[in-house]
C-alpha positions in Angstrom: 0.0 0.0 0.0 1.4 3.4 -1.0 1.9 5.7 1.9 1.0 9.3 2.0 4.3 11.2 1.7 3.9 14.9 1.3 6.3 17.1 3.3 4.9 20.6 3.6 8.3 22.3 4.1 9.7 20.7 1.0 6.7 21.5 -1.1 6.7 25.2 -0.2 10.0 25.5 -1.9 8.3 25.8 -5.2 9.4 28.6 -7.5 6.9 31.4 -7.3 7.1 32.0 -11.0 5.4 28.6 -11.6 1.6 29.0 -12.0 -0.4 26.0 -11.0 -4.1 25.8 -12.2 -6.5 26.3 -9.3 -9.6 25.1 -11.2 -12.7 24.7 -9.2 -14.1 21.8 -11.3 -10.8 20.0 -11.1 -11.0 20.2 -7.3 -14.6 18.9 -7.2 -13.5 16.0 -9.4 -10.6 15.2 -7.1 -12.9 15.4 -4.1 -15.5 13.0 -5.6 -12.7 10.5 -6.4 -11.1 10.9 -2.9 -7.8 12.0 -4.6 -6.7 14.0 -1.6 -3.0 13.9 -2.6 -3.8 15.9 -5.8 -5.9 18.4 -3.8 -3.0 18.8 -1.4 -0.6 19.5 -4.3 -2.8 22.2 -5.7 -3.3 23.8 -2.2 0.5 23.7 -1.6 1.1 25.5 -4.8 -1.7 28.0 -4.1 -0.3 28.7 -0.7 3.2 29.4 -2.1 1.7 31.7 -4.7 -0.4 33.5 -2.1 2.7 34.3 -0.1 3.8 36.4 -3.0 0.5 38.4 -2.9 0.5 38.6 0.9 -3.2 37.8 1.3 -3.5 36.8 4.9 -7.2 35.7 5.0 -6.8 33.6 1.8 -3.6 32.1 3.2 -5.2 31.0 6.4 -8.1 29.5 4.5 -5.7 27.5 2.2 -3.7 26.3 5.2 -6.9 25.1 6.9 -8.0 23.3 3.7 -4.6 21.7 3.4 -4.7 20.4 6.9 -8.2 18.9 6.3 -7.0 17.4 3.0 -4.1 15.6 4.7 -6.4 14.4 7.5 -8.6 12.9 4.9 -5.6 11.1 3.4 -4.8 9.7 6.8 -8.4 8.4 7.1 -8.1 6.6 3.8 -4.9 5.1 4.9 -6.4 3.9 8.2 -9.4 2.5 6.5 -7.1 0.5 4.2 -5.4 -0.9 7.4 -8.7 -2.1 8.7 -9.7 -3.6 5.4 -6.4 -5.6 5.3 -7.0 -6.8 8.8 -10.6 -7.9 8.2 -9.9 -11.0 6.1 -7.1 -12.1 8.5 -9.4 -11.6 11.5 -12.2 -13.5 9.9 -9.9 -16.5 9.2 -8.7 -16.4 12.8 -12.3 -16.4 14.1 -12.9 -19.7 12.3 -9.8 -21.3 13.8 -10.8 -20.0 17.3 -14.2 -21.5 17.1 -12.7 -24.9 16.6 -10.3 -24.4 19.5 -13.1 -23.1 21.7 -15.2 -26.2 20.9 -12.2 -28.4 21.9 -11.7 -26.5 25.2 -15.4 -26.6 26.0 -15.2 -30.4 25.6 -12.2 -30.5 28.0 -14.1 -28.3 30.6 -17.3 -30.4 30.6 -15.4 -33.7 30.5 -13.4 -32.5 33.6 -16.6 -31.8 35.4 -17.7 -35.4 35.1 -14.4 -37.2 35.6 -11.5 -36.5 37.9 -9.2 -38.8 35.9 -9.9 -37.1 32.6 -7.1 -37.5 30.1 -6.5 -34.3 28.1 -4.7 -36.0 25.3 -7.5 -38.5 24.7 -10.2 -35.9 24.3 -8.3 -33.7 21.8 -9.3 -34.4 18.2 -6.4 -35.6 16.0 -4.6 -32.8 14.0 -6.4 -30.1 16.0 -3.5 -29.4 18.2 0.0 -30.8 17.8 2.1 -32.2 20.6 4.1 -29.0 21.1 0.9 -27.0 21.3 -0.5 -29.4 23.9 2.6 -29.0 26.1 2.4 -25.2 25.6 -1.2 -25.1 26.7 -0.3 -27.2 29.9 2.4 -24.7 30.8 0.1 -21.7 30.3 -2.6 -23.3 32.4 -0.2 -23.7 35.3 0.8 -20.1 34.9 -2.8 -18.9 35.0 -3.4 -21.0 38.2 -0.3 -19.4 39.9 -1.6 -15.9 39.1 -5.1 -16.6 40.4 -4.0 -16.0 44.0 -2.4 -12.7 43.2 -4.2 -9.4 43.8 -5.5 -7.4 40.9 -5.7 -9.0 37.5 -3.1 -10.8 35.3 -2.9 -9.8 31.7 -2.4 -13.1 29.8 -0.8 -11.3 26.8 1.9 -10.1 29.2 2.5 -13.7 30.3 2.7 -14.8 26.7 5.1 -12.0 25.8 7.3 -12.9 28.8 7.6 -16.5 27.4 8.3 -15.2 23.9 11.0 -12.9 25.2 12.7 -15.6 27.3 12.7 -18.1 24.4 13.8 -15.6 21.7 17.1 -17.3 21.2 15.3 -20.6 20.5 13.1 -18.7 18.0 9.9 -20.2 19.6 6.7 -19.0 18.0 3.6 -17.9 19.9 1.0 -20.6 19.6 -2.5 -20.2 18.3 -3.6 -20.1 22.0 -2.4 -16.5 22.0 -5.7 -15.4 20.5 -7.7 -17.6 22.9 -5.9 -16.0 25.9 -6.3 -12.4 24.7 -10.0 -12.8 24.0 -11.0 -14.7 27.2 -8.8 -13.1 29.9 -9.4 -9.4 30.3 -10.0 -7.3 33.3 -9.0 -3.9 34.7 -6.6 -3.3 37.6 -8.2 -1.8 40.7 -6.3 1.3 41.8 -6.7 3.9 44.5 -8.3 6.9 42.7 -7.3 9.2 45.5 -3.6 8.8 44.6 -3.5 8.2 40.8 -0.4 7.5 38.9 0.8 10.5 36.8 2.8 10.4 33.5 4.3 13.7 32.3 5.4 13.5 28.7 7.4 16.0 26.6 7.1 15.4 22.8 8.0 18.9 21.6 11.8 18.8 21.3 13.7 16.2 23.4 11.4 13.3 24.2 11.1 12.8 28.0 8.7 10.9 30.2 8.3 11.4 34.0 6.4 8.9 36.1 5.3 10.7 39.3 8.1 13.2 38.8 10.7 10.5 38.2 12.4 10.5 34.8 12.1 7.2 32.9 15.4 6.4 31.2 15.5 2.6 31.0 13.5 2.3 27.7 13.3 -1.1 25.9 15.4 -1.5 22.8 13.6 -1.9 19.4 10.1 -0.8 18.9 8.7 -0.7 22.4 9.4 3.0 22.8 8.0 3.8 19.3 4.8 2.0 20.2 4.5 4.1 23.3 4.9 7.3 21.2 2.3 6.1 18.7 -0.2 5.4 21.5 0.5 8.9 22.9 -0.1 10.5 19.5 -3.4 8.7 19.2 -4.4 8.8 22.9 -8.0 9.4 22.1 -8.3 6.0 20.3 -8.0 2.4 21.1 -5.2 1.1 18.9 -5.9 -2.0 16.9 -3.2 -4.7 17.1 -3.2 -5.1 13.4 -2.4 -1.4 12.8 0.6 -1.6 15.0 1.8 -4.7 13.2 1.3 -3.0 9.9 3.1 0.2 10.8 6.1 -1.2 12.6 6.5 -4.6 10.9 5.0 -4.1 7.5 7.5 -6.4 5.7 7.2 -9.2 8.1 4.9 -12.2 8.0 1.8 -12.0 10.2 3.1 -14.5 12.7 6.5 -12.8 12.9 4.9 -9.4 13.2 2.6 -10.6 16.0 5.5 -12.2 17.9 7.6 -9.0 17.6 4.7 -6.9 18.8 4.2 -9.0 21.8 7.9 -8.8 22.7 7.9 -5.1 22.2 4.8 -4.4 24.3 6.2 -6.7 27.1 9.5 -4.6 27.1 7.4 -1.4 27.2 5.4 -2.6 30.1 8.5 -3.7 31.9 10.0 -0.2 31.5 6.9 1.5 32.7 6.6 -0.8 35.7 10.2 0.0 36.9 8.9 2.5 39.5 5.3 1.2 39.8 5.5 -2.6 39.5 1.9 -3.3 40.7 0.3 -1.0 38.1 -0.7 -2.2 34.6 -0.1 0.8 32.4 -1.2 -0.7 29.1 -4.5 -2.6 28.7 -5.2 -5.1 25.9 -8.9 -5.7 25.2 -10.9 -6.8 22.2 -7.8 -6.9 20.0 -6.9 -3.2 20.9 -4.3 -1.6 23.1 -5.0 1.4 25.3 -3.6 3.2 28.3 -5.0 2.3 31.6 -7.8 4.9 32.2 -6.8 5.1 35.9 -3.5 6.7 34.8 -3.3 10.5 34.4 -1.3 11.7 31.5 -0.1 15.2 30.7 1.4 15.8 27.2 3.0 19.1 26.3 1.8 18.9 22.6 -1.8 18.6 23.9 -1.3 21.5 26.3 0.2 23.6 23.5 -2.8 23.0 21.3 -5.2 23.8 24.1 -3.6 27.2 24.8 -3.4 27.9 21.0 -7.1 27.2 20.5 -8.1 29.1 23.6 -6.1 32.1 22.4 -7.8 31.9 19.0 -11.2 31.9 20.7 -10.3 35.0 22.7 -9.0 36.7 19.6 -12.2 36.1 17.7 -14.1 37.7 20.6 -11.9 40.7 20.5 -10.2 40.0 23.9 -6.7 40.5 22.4 -4.8 40.8 25.8 -6.2 37.5 27.0 -5.4 35.9 23.6 -1.8 37.1 23.8 -1.4 35.5 27.2 -2.5 32.2 25.9 -0.3 32.5 22.8 2.7 33.3 25.1 2.1 30.2 27.1 1.8 28.1 24.0 5.0 29.6 22.5 6.9 28.8 25.6 5.7 25.1 25.5 7.0 24.6 21.9 10.6 23.6 22.6 11.1 21.9 19.2 9.6 19.7 16.5 7.1 17.1 17.5 9.0 13.8 18.1 12.1 15.3 16.5 14.1 12.1 17.0 11.7 10.4 14.7 11.9 12.7 11.7 12.3 9.7 9.3 9.2 8.0 10.5 6.1 8.5 8.4 3.3 8.2 10.9 4.1 11.4 13.0 4.4 13.6 10.0 0.9 15.0 9.8 0.7 15.8 13.5 4.2 17.3 13.4 3.3 19.6 10.5 -0.1 20.6 12.1 1.7 21.6 15.3 4.3 23.4 13.4 1.8 25.4 11.4 0.0 26.3 14.7 3.3 27.4 16.2 4.1 29.6 13.2 0.6 31.2 13.4 1.3 32.0 17.1 4.6 33.7 16.2 2.8 35.7 13.5 0.2 37.0 16.0 2.9 37.8 18.7 5.0 39.7 16.1 2.1 41.8 15.1 1.1 42.5 18.7 4.6 43.4 19.9 5.3 45.6 17.0 2.0 47.5 17.5 2.8 47.9 21.2 6.3 49.2 20.3 8.0 46.3 22.2 10.7 46.1 19.5 13.3 44.0 21.3 10.7 41.3 22.1 9.4 41.6 18.5 13.0 41.0 17.2 13.3 37.9 19.3 10.1 36.4 18.0 11.0 37.3 14.4 14.3 35.4 14.8 12.5 32.4 16.1 10.1 32.4 13.1 13.0 32.7 10.7 14.7 29.7 12.3 11.7 27.7 11.1 11.0 29.4 7.8 13.9 31.4 6.6 12.2 32.4 3.3 9.5 34.5 5.1 10.1 37.8 3.5 7.5 39.6 5.6 9.4 38.6 8.7 12.7 39.9 7.3 11.0 43.2 6.6 9.6 43.4 10.2 13.1 42.9 11.5 14.5 45.6 9.3 11.8 48.0 10.6 12.6 47.1 14.3 16.3 47.5 13.8 15.8 50.8 12.1 13.5 52.2 14.7 16.0 51.2 17.4 18.7 53.1 15.6 20.5 50.0 14.5 20.8 50.9 10.8 23.6 48.5 10.0 21.7 45.6 11.4 18.7 46.6 9.3 20.7 46.7 6.1 22.4 43.4 7.1 18.9 41.8 7.5 18.1 42.8 3.9 21.2 40.9 2.7 20.2 37.8 4.7 16.7 38.1 3.2 18.0 38.2 -0.3 20.3 35.2 0.3 17.5 33.1 1.8 15.1 33.8 -1.0 17.6 32.9 -3.6 18.6 29.7 -1.8 15.1 28.6 -0.9 12.9 29.8 -3.7 15.3 31.1 -6.4 13.7 34.5 -6.4 14.7 38.1 -5.7 13.2 40.3 -2.9 9.9 41.9 -3.7 9.5 45.6 -4.6 8.1 46.2 -1.1 11.2 44.9 0.6 13.5 46.7 -1.8 11.7 50.0 -1.2 12.1 49.5 2.6 15.8 48.8 2.1 16.3 52.0 0.2 14.4 54.1 2.8 16.7 52.7 5.5 19.8 53.2 3.4 18.9 56.8 2.8 18.1 57.5 6.5 14.4 58.0 6.0 11.8 57.1 8.7 10.2 53.7 8.4 
């Protein structure tokens, strides 16, 4: 399945001289055919061309449409994942029914005879010798855990066995599905003293459990699965989706085995300071965080302040909006999951957060310049140019601030930096508006 691979930053480096048709009927046809990638291409080109004109309202509208178009692409991709898993799940159900019938025979035969022979009751070819031994081992494990407080997740037991026997390349038996579907419960915890996870995804990735930094992460995919669950915290994550994302080129059995080992390692890392708490629940073929666990994520907090600020701004409460924007700006310490820049799945969320951050910087720059807080305005402009060095309007604002503060040489130098960035990024020259501002500053005129 072809993955959605459009990087906003790269696509915005189109030459402004290139005109891309923005035909309404074409867009309607693309939408009817669900060709969201083509819609995104047109919107990206339109956004780049709009920067030349400087139309703010149209630019924000295009950016919103682009975000929705990419979200639609993600929905199509996820739907395909579910379709792929449907046939496999249906086949497994047929196998499970046969195994369930066998186990029901065992249960009812046991109730009528104390000396019941397990091997005699099993139909031939239904379970091989190794599977029978495996089942006996697992049955003993379940009985041992029945006396322990709380609940025992059978998937974790199975993952422990898989991890311990990795060198012998043992495969998880078909009883894995039987266990996962029949043994499920939730841990009972004291709500008056809940467990807290504090997670930083913007910039350096860090996780604190009750104010203690977690550093002993499992090798391989365990940490990546934790990040994916965080990024999709409002959903229950289907097991088949995780297998497809992280082990796409592996066979179903291999992918399932790898997933079990990875989740076991992840649980072990999370339990390092809270061994009696089950952080990750597996139920109905889906993984989820334990609802009794409180989780704070900086990227979610960032979006909450950004959206609150936007609401205040629309109501005309600019001072309250700026306070929210300032909090959000301080939270954004770097790209979303910046250590996973080559992974496809965080891309859409990373770009959406980045666009929101750039919008915040734009609003703060306008506010500080209007309030004549020029040093602060300069600092915010520099932050924006670190993200998008081709932003000509931001270079002009810096030139104005430097000139007003009497730093004429810095203003002229900023023009040179602007010209270099535009040539390098877009292969264009500064606009007439920027050139006119440069001449005013060079001639000592007021700006």
